[in-house]
C-alpha positions in Angstrom: 217.9 -24.4 51.9 221.2 -22.9 51.1 222.9 -19.6 50.8 225.2 -18.8 47.9 228.1 -16.7 49.1 231.9 -16.4 49.1 232.3 -19.1 51.7 229.9 -21.5 50.0 232.1 -22.2 47.0 234.1 -25.5 47.1 237.5 -23.9 47.7 239.6 -26.8 46.5 242.0 -24.1 45.4 243.7 -26.4 42.9 244.6 -23.4 40.7 246.2 -24.0 37.4 249.6 -22.7 36.9 249.4 -18.9 36.7 249.5 -17.8 33.1 251.7 -14.9 32.3 249.4 -13.9 29.4 246.6 -12.1 31.2 243.0 -12.5 30.0 242.5 -8.9 29.0 238.8 -9.3 28.2 238.0 -8.7 31.9 240.0 -5.5 32.2 237.0 -3.2 31.6 233.3 -3.3 31.3 233.6 -1.7 27.8 235.4 -4.8 26.6 232.9 -7.2 28.2 230.0 -5.5 26.6 231.4 -6.5 23.2 231.8 -10.1 24.3 228.5 -11.6 25.4 230.1 -14.9 26.5 232.7 -13.3 28.7 230.1 -10.9 30.1 227.9 -13.9 31.0 230.7 -15.6 32.8 231.6 -12.3 34.7 227.9 -11.8 35.6 227.6 -15.3 36.9 230.7 -14.8 39.1 229.4 -11.5 40.5 225.9 -12.8 41.2 227.3 -15.9 43.0 229.8 -14.0 45.1 228.8 -10.4 45.6 226.1 -7.8 45.5 225.3 -7.5 41.7 223.2 -4.4 42.1 225.9 -2.0 40.7 226.7 -4.2 37.7 223.0 -4.7 36.9 222.3 -1.0 37.3 225.1 -0.2 34.8 223.8 -2.7 32.3 220.2 -1.5 32.7 221.4 2.0 32.1 223.1 0.8 29.0 219.9 -0.5 27.7 218.0 2.7 28.5 220.6 4.7 26.7 220.0 2.9 23.5 216.2 2.8 23.6 213.8 5.2 21.8 212.0 7.9 23.8 208.8 5.8 23.9 210.6 2.7 25.1 212.7 4.6 27.6 209.5 6.0 29.2 208.1 2.6 29.4 211.2 1.0 30.9 212.3 3.8 33.2 209.6 3.2 35.9 211.0 -0.3 36.4 214.6 1.0 36.4 213.6 3.6 38.9 211.8 1.2 41.2 214.6 -1.4 41.1 217.7 0.8 41.5 216.8 4.4 42.4 213.9 4.4 44.7 214.5 4.4 48.5 212.6 1.2 48.9 214.3 -0.6 46.1 215.3 -4.2 46.6 218.6 -3.7 44.9 219.7 -0.5 46.5 222.4 1.6 44.9 224.1 4.3 46.9 221.9 7.1 45.6 218.1 7.7 45.4 215.7 10.1 43.8 213.3 11.9 46.1 210.4 11.6 43.6 207.5 9.3 44.2 206.1 9.4 40.6 209.0 8.5 38.2 206.5 8.2 35.3 206.1 12.0 35.5 209.7 12.7 34.7 210.1 14.2 31.3 211.7 12.2 28.5 214.8 14.4 28.7 215.1 13.9 32.5 214.8 10.2 32.2 217.4 10.0 29.5 219.7 12.3 31.5 219.5 10.1 34.5 220.4 7.1 32.5 223.3 8.9 30.8 224.5 10.2 34.2 224.6 6.7 35.6 226.3 5.4 32.5 228.9 8.1 32.2 229.8 8.0 35.9 230.4 4.3 36.0 234.1 4.5 34.9 234.8 5.9 38.4 236.0 2.6 39.6 237.7 1.1 42.6 239.4 -2.2 42.8 238.1 -4.7 45.3 240.7 -6.9 46.9 238.1 -9.6 47.9 236.7 -9.7 44.3 240.2 -10.1 43.0 241.0 -12.9 45.3 237.8 -14.7 44.6 238.1 -14.2 40.9 241.6 -15.9 41.0 239.9 -18.9 42.5 237.2 -18.8 39.9 239.5 -18.3 36.9 243.2 -17.7 36.5 243.7 -14.2 35.1 247.4 -13.6 35.9 249.0 -11.6 38.6 248.3 -8.1 37.3 245.6 -6.7 39.6 243.6 -5.1 36.8 240.3 -6.8 37.4 238.0 -3.9 38.3 234.6 -3.8 40.0 232.3 -1.3 38.3 230.0 0.4 40.7 228.4 3.7 41.2 230.1 6.3 43.5 227.1 8.7 43.4 225.0 10.2 46.0 222.2 12.7 45.9 223.0 16.3 47.0 220.6 19.2 47.1 222.2 20.4 43.8 221.6 17.0 42.1 223.8 14.1 41.2 227.5 14.7 41.9 230.7 13.1 42.8 231.5 12.5 46.5 234.8 13.9 47.8 237.7 11.6 47.0 238.0 8.7 49.4 234.5 9.2 50.8 232.5 7.1 48.3 230.1 4.4 49.6 230.4 0.8 48.7 227.3 -0.6 47.0 226.5 -2.6 50.1 227.6 -0.2 52.8 225.1 2.0 54.6 224.0 5.1 52.8 223.8 8.5 54.5 220.0 8.1 54.6 220.2 5.0 56.8 220.3 5.0 60.6 223.5 4.8 62.6 224.8 1.2 62.5 226.6 -0.9 65.0 230.3 0.0 65.0 231.2 -3.7 64.4 228.9 -3.9 61.4 230.4 -0.7 60.0 233.9 -2.2 60.4 233.0 -5.4 58.6 231.1 -3.8 55.8 234.4 -3.2 53.9 236.0 -6.3 52.5 239.5 -7.1 53.8 242.4 -6.4 51.4 244.0 -9.3 49.6 247.3 -10.6 50.9 249.1 -10.1 47.5 248.5 -6.3 47.7 249.8 -6.1 51.2 252.8 -8.5 51.2 256.2 -7.1 50.2 256.9 -7.6 46.5 260.2 -9.2 47.2 258.5 -11.8 49.4 256.0 -12.7 46.6 258.8 -13.3 44.1 260.5 -15.8 46.4 257.3 -18.0 46.8 257.0 -21.3 45.0 253.8 -22.1 43.2 252.8 -24.5 45.9 253.4 -21.9 48.6 251.5 -19.4 46.6 248.5 -21.7 46.5 248.8 -22.2 50.3 248.7 -18.5 50.9 245.7 -18.2 48.6 243.8 -20.7 50.7 244.9 -19.1 54.0 243.6 -15.8 52.6 240.4 -17.5 51.6 240.0 -18.7 55.2 240.6 -15.2 56.5 238.3 -13.5 54.0 235.4 -15.9 54.4 235.7 -15.7 58.2 235.4 -12.0 57.8 232.2 -12.4 55.7 230.8 -14.9 58.3 231.4 -12.5 61.2 229.6 -9.8 59.1 226.6 -12.0 58.6 226.4 -13.0 62.2 226.6 -9.3 63.1 223.7 -8.6 60.8 221.7 -11.3 62.5 222.4 -9.7 65.8 222.1 -6.0 65.1 219.5 -5.9 62.3 217.2 -8.7 63.6 217.8 -10.1 67.1 218.4 -6.9 69.2 215.7 -4.8 67.4 213.1 -7.6 67.8 213.7 -7.4 71.6 213.9 -3.6 71.6 210.6 -3.3 69.8 209.0 -5.9 72.1 208.2 -8.1 69.2 209.9 -11.1 70.9 210.7 -11.7 74.6 214.2 -12.5 75.8 213.1 -16.1 76.3 211.7 -16.4 72.8 214.9 -14.9 71.3 217.0 -17.3 73.3 215.2 -20.2 71.6 215.2 -18.7 68.1 218.7 -17.4 68.2 220.3 -19.5 70.9 223.8 -18.4 72.0 224.0 -16.0 69.2 226.1 -13.5 71.1 228.6 -16.2 72.3 228.9 -17.7 68.8 229.6 -14.2 67.3 232.2 -13.6 70.0 233.9 -16.8 69.3 234.1 -16.2 65.5 235.3 -12.6 66.2 238.1 -13.9 68.3 239.1 -16.5 65.7 239.0 -13.7 63.0 241.2 -11.4 65.2 243.7 -14.2 65.8 244.0 -14.8 62.0 244.3 -11.0 61.4 247.1 -10.7 64.0 248.9 -13.7 62.4 248.8 -12.1 59.0 250.2 -8.8 60.3 252.9 -10.6 62.4 254.1 -12.5 59.3 253.9 -9.5 57.0 250.9 -11.1 55.2 252.8 -14.2 54.1 251.7 -16.6 56.9 254.4 -19.0 58.0 252.6 -21.2 60.5 248.8 -21.4 61.1 248.5 -24.8 62.9 248.7 -23.4 66.4 246.0 -20.8 65.7 243.5 -23.3 64.2 244.2 -25.9 66.9 243.5 -23.3 69.6 240.1 -22.8 68.0 239.0 -26.4 67.3 240.9 -28.6 69.7 240.5 -29.3 73.5 238.2 -27.4 75.8 237.8 -24.5 73.3 236.7 -26.9 70.6 234.3 -28.6 73.0 232.7 -25.3 73.9 232.6 -24.3 70.3 230.9 -27.6 69.5 228.3 -27.2 72.3 227.3 -23.7 71.3 227.1 -24.4 67.6 225.2 -27.6 68.1 222.5 -25.8 70.1 222.3 -22.9 67.6 222.1 -25.2 64.5 219.8 -27.7 66.1 217.2 -25.0 66.7 217.3 -23.5 63.2 214.4 -25.6 61.7 212.2 -24.8 64.7 213.3 -21.1 64.5 212.3 -20.9 60.8 208.9 -22.4 61.5 208.3 -20.0 64.3 209.3 -17.0 62.2 207.1 -18.1 59.3 204.2 -18.7 61.6 204.5 -15.3 63.3 204.7 -13.5 60.0 201.4 -15.1 59.0 199.5 -14.2 62.1 201.2 -10.9 63.3 201.2 -8.1 60.8 203.5 -5.9 62.9 206.0 -8.7 63.2 205.8 -9.3 59.4 206.3 -5.6 58.6 209.4 -5.5 60.9 211.0 -8.5 59.2 210.3 -7.2 55.7 211.7 -3.8 56.5 214.8 -5.4 58.1 215.4 -7.7 55.1 215.2 -4.7 52.8 218.2 -3.0 54.4 221.4 -3.0 52.3 223.3 -4.7 55.1 221.3 -7.9 54.4 222.5 -7.8 50.8 219.2 -9.1 49.6 219.2 -12.1 51.9 216.1 -12.9 53.8 216.1 -13.9 57.5 215.4 -17.5 56.5 218.6 -17.4 54.4 220.8 -15.9 57.2 219.8 -18.3 60.0 221.5 -21.4 58.5 224.9 -19.7 57.9 226.5 -21.2 61.0 225.8 -24.7 59.8 227.1 -23.8 56.3 230.2 -22.4 57.8 231.0 -25.5 59.8 231.0 -27.5 56.5 233.7 -25.3 55.0 236.3 -25.5 57.7 237.5 -29.0 57.0 237.7 -28.3 53.2 239.8 -25.2 53.7 242.1 -26.7 56.3 242.7 -29.8 54.2 243.6 -27.6 51.2 246.0 -25.6 53.4 247.6 -28.9 54.6 247.8 -30.2 51.1 250.0 -27.3 50.1 252.1 -27.3 53.3 255.6 -28.7 53.1 256.7 -28.7 56.7 255.6 -32.1 58.2 254.9 -30.9 61.7 252.9 -28.0 60.4 251.0 -30.3 58.1 250.3 -32.7 60.9 248.8 -30.0 63.1 246.6 -28.7 60.3 245.4 -32.2 59.5 244.5 -32.8 63.1 242.6 -29.5 63.3 240.6 -30.5 60.2 239.8 -33.8 61.9 238.6 -31.9 65.0 236.4 -29.8 62.7 234.9 -33.0 61.2 234.1 -34.3 64.7 232.4 -31.1 65.6 230.4 -31.1 62.3 229.4 -34.8 62.8 228.2 -34.0 66.4 226.3 -30.9 65.2 224.7 -32.9 62.3 223.5 -35.6 64.8 222.0 -32.9 67.1 220.2 -31.3 64.2 218.8 -34.7 63.2 217.7 -35.4 66.8 215.9 -32.0 67.0 214.3 -32.4 63.5 213.0 -35.9 64.5 211.6 -34.5 67.7 209.8 -31.8 65.8 208.4 -34.4 63.5 207.2 -36.5 66.4 205.6 -33.4 67.9 203.7 -32.8 64.7 202.5 -36.5 64.6 201.5 -36.3 68.3 199.5 -33.2 67.7 197.6 -35.0 64.9 197.4 -38.4 66.5 194.1 -40.3 66.6 194.0 -43.5 68.7 190.3 -44.2 68.3 191.1 -46.9 65.7 192.5 -49.0 68.5 189.1 -49.4 70.2 188.3 -52.8 68.5 191.0 -54.2 70.8 190.4 -53.4 74.5 194.0 -54.4 75.4 195.6 -52.2 72.8 193.4 -49.2 73.4 194.0 -49.4 77.2 197.8 -49.6 76.7 198.2 -47.0 73.9 195.3 -44.6 74.1 197.5 -42.0 75.8 200.8 -42.9 74.0 203.2 -39.9 73.8 205.4 -40.2 70.7 207.5 -37.3 71.8 208.8 -39.3 74.7 210.3 -41.8 72.3 213.4 -41.5 70.1 212.7 -41.6 66.4 215.2 -43.5 64.3 213.7 -43.4 60.9 210.5 -42.8 59.0 209.0 -43.1 55.6 206.0 -44.3 53.5 205.4 -48.0 53.2 202.5 -50.2 52.0 201.0 -52.6 54.5 199.7 -55.7 52.8 197.1 -57.0 55.3 195.8 -59.6 52.9 196.2 -60.3 49.2 193.2 -58.0 48.5 193.9 -55.4 51.2 196.8 -53.0 51.0 197.1 -49.8 53.0 199.4 -46.9 52.6 201.0 -46.0 55.9 203.6 -43.7 57.3 206.0 -46.0 59.1 207.8 -44.5 62.1 210.6 -46.5 63.7 211.1 -45.6 67.3 213.7 -46.9 69.7 211.5 -49.7 70.9 208.4 -49.6 68.6 207.5 -49.8 64.9 204.4 -47.6 64.4 202.2 -47.8 61.3 200.2 -44.5 60.9 197.5 -43.9 58.4 196.9 -40.4 57.0 193.2 -39.4 57.1 192.7 -35.7 56.2 194.9 -33.9 58.8 195.0 -36.8 61.2 197.5 -39.5 61.8 195.4 -42.6 62.7 196.4 -45.7 64.7 194.0 -48.3 63.4 193.8 -52.1 63.9 193.4 -54.1 60.8 191.5 -57.4 60.6 192.4 -60.5 58.5 188.9 -61.6 57.6 190.0 -65.1 56.7 191.7 -65.8 60.1 189.6 -66.7 63.0 191.0 -67.2 66.5 189.5 -68.5 69.7 187.7 -65.2 70.5 186.6 -64.3 67.0 188.2 -62.2 64.3 192.0 -61.6 64.7 193.2 -58.1 64.7 196.6 -56.8 63.6 198.0 -54.1 65.8 199.5 -50.9 64.1 202.1 -50.8 66.9 204.8 -53.5 66.9 207.1 -54.0 69.8 210.7 -54.5 68.6 211.9 -56.6 71.5 210.5 -59.8 69.9 210.7 -58.9 66.2 212.8 -60.3 63.4 212.8 -59.9 59.6 212.5 -62.1 56.6 212.6 -61.6 52.9 209.5 -62.0 50.6 210.5 -64.4 47.9 207.9 -63.1 45.4 208.6 -59.3 45.8 212.1 -57.8 46.1 210.7 -54.6 47.4 208.8 -56.3 50.3 209.9 -57.7 53.7 208.2 -59.5 56.6 208.2 -58.1 60.1 207.5 -61.1 62.3 206.3 -60.5 65.9 206.5 -63.5 68.1 205.2 -64.6 71.5 204.7 -67.8 73.4 201.8 -69.2 71.3 202.9 -68.2 67.8 203.5 -65.1 65.7 202.0 -62.3 63.8 203.4 -61.5 60.4 203.3 -58.1 58.7 204.2 -57.8 55.1 205.5 -54.3 54.3 206.3 -53.0 50.8 208.8 -50.2 50.2 208.8 -47.9 47.2 212.1 -49.4 45.8 214.5 -52.2 46.4 217.1 -49.8 47.8 214.5 -48.4 50.2 213.6 -51.9 51.3 217.3 -52.6 52.1 217.5 -49.4 54.1 214.5 -50.2 56.1 215.6 -53.8 56.9 219.1 -52.6 57.9 217.9 -49.9 60.2 215.2 -52.1 61.8 217.8 -54.9 62.4 220.3 -52.4 63.9 217.6 -50.9 66.2 216.6 -54.4 67.4 220.2 -55.2 68.1 220.8 -52.0 70.0 217.6 -52.6 72.0 218.9 -56.1 73.0 222.3 -54.9 73.9 220.9 -52.1 76.1 219.2 -54.8 78.2 215.9 -53.1 78.1 213.2 -55.2 79.7 210.9 -57.0 77.3 207.3 -56.4 78.4 205.4 -58.6 76.0 201.7 -58.3 75.9 199.6 -60.7 73.9 198.1 -59.5 70.6 194.3 -59.7 70.4 193.1 -63.2 69.9 196.4 -64.7 70.8 195.3 -66.5 73.9 197.5 -68.0 76.6 199.9 -66.5 79.0 203.0 -64.7 77.9 206.5 -65.8 78.8 208.2 -64.0 81.7 210.7 -61.3 80.6 213.6 -63.3 81.9 212.6 -66.4 79.9 212.0 -64.4 76.7 215.4 -62.7 77.0 217.2 -66.1 77.4 215.4 -67.7 74.5 214.7 -65.1 71.8 213.3 -67.0 68.9 214.5 -67.1 65.3 211.7 -68.1 63.0 212.3 -69.1 59.5 209.0 -69.0 57.6 208.8 -70.3 54.1 205.6 -69.2 52.5 204.3 -70.4 49.2 202.7 -67.6 47.1 199.3 -69.4 47.3 199.4 -69.8 51.1 198.3 -67.5 53.9 198.8 -67.8 57.6 195.9 -68.7 59.7 195.7 -68.3 63.5 199.0 -68.2 65.5 198.2 -71.6 67.0 198.6 -73.1 63.5 202.3 -72.4 63.5 204.8 -74.9 64.7 207.9 -73.0 65.9 211.3 -74.2 67.0 213.1 -72.0 69.5 216.8 -71.4 69.0 219.0 -69.2 71.2 220.9 -66.7 69.0 224.6 -67.3 68.7 225.4 -63.5 68.6 223.6 -60.2 69.3 223.6 -59.5 65.5 221.9 -62.8 64.6 218.5 -61.7 65.6 216.8 -59.6 62.9 218.9 -60.9 60.1 217.4 -61.5 56.7 219.2 -64.8 56.1 217.9 -68.0 57.9 220.2 -70.6 59.2 220.1 -74.0 57.6 219.1 -75.6 60.9 216.0 -73.5 61.3 212.7 -75.1 60.4 209.1 -74.1 60.4 206.0 -75.9 59.1 202.5 -74.7 58.3 199.9 -77.1 59.7 197.0 -75.1 58.3 196.9 -72.9 55.2 194.2 -71.0 53.4 194.5 -70.0 49.8 192.0 -67.3 50.0 
């Protein structure tokens, strides 16, 4: 899932040289209306970056103005429900206190449309829009790009202008909304662009490269402002009211929004440090390396990493919990829907707001590298580069924590649906694994494979690679079944041989299948022979991924010195080697199989034991020239 916002653009900031000839088509909405292509570009930019409700309201009013009376009556209800009603999704700063818009007379409907249309030229320039538009398309230095939005509100006498300087932004709280948190009110207004605050004489002295550098620094500041605003929304619109309304306990909130208050405080402090830096340097920032290093390096960086890792790693679980509660608890669902409809959410749902911290972490390295790229001072550049590297390490750590948590949630789901009754044909396996707890293992990788038991028998399985096991699960309805498979043409000393769906990795290695590039053998060995599993991936690339990850896991298991507790597969017979003996003589088996041949019982294999020359030798796909294996008995069927 992803959120599209100002901080989600790829701020490479490699702007073209500023053109002195300004693109005048974007100077006013009247000019854009006559140029559909330019209007489409402008609409795309507004929708991607900001609240498009005012622009869409204006364009809808333009359509209503040009419709016939009959068509106006038909379209006005939708216009009313979308833009004017108190419960509208796209809220404009004024509402009509009428619940039956279809009862408005034709003249009244036309008048409302004309009022909206005629009052749109009351405009205010938005510094953040201007800055972002410069990144999107170079329009010159003249700040004439205007944001067209309504400055109306409903008074007892009808629609009228608010007093000068007291208009409401399209996304700020309207007079009808409850009192907001002071911090949220503060961050509702976008910060001014550095160009409009810096002294004109300072701007004229800047080189093109330095101008680009200041643009990216301003982007870092503006997007940090936007991020703090979103975190504040998460805290004040969702987290605190959920506890206040007793919809969630403090413990539940701590797991759904872990460390939210601390994370918000950290981002606020970083924002304030950037803000002070801008003011100190008169909005042309000279040095930023110390400020960013203080945030991302050393103990502060480690604390930031710890908190963000915990918050981000819980987001998948949090989203599942919220979705589940909304389905089964009407009161909880009503609260979430009402909170999401507030203008402070800017049409974002809770499921869209929760991932913002992870998204923000991905932007820091890009922004810092762009600042460094346009920095001339070598010491300053070095400091910014180092801070970007610190950000990457934080991001990598958080990604790993997210992956671990998602794997754990997957294992919990498999454990909940696990059915071990299919192991009963083997008393040994059933005794050992009937109470297996997958959640106590570390999941490395998973995916669908086809298990070819015989030529005629192929089974679709969900293969789960754990730290010490390879588990082959079969989906049956809502269950994940562990089931032994028989090779009907192989008879051992005690009857029909069974293949286990659980393979221990401490005595496993891999070989290619000469007749199928998408397949590979997983060969499980013990003192009397081997069991061979032929697994088929969905593509050659997926086969290579599986073999590389299994090989790496086997090597890690051997390096860790984990004890090898080998138990004989059913029908194997004999006594297993001791763990110390197996560790000192891990076998490498090279098996060359003719397409027309099948393996019979393990006792039919003649194996030569070789000690690996290196930890990475075991599990490799290539056999050494000195390795040999012979088949003493083969069955074509």
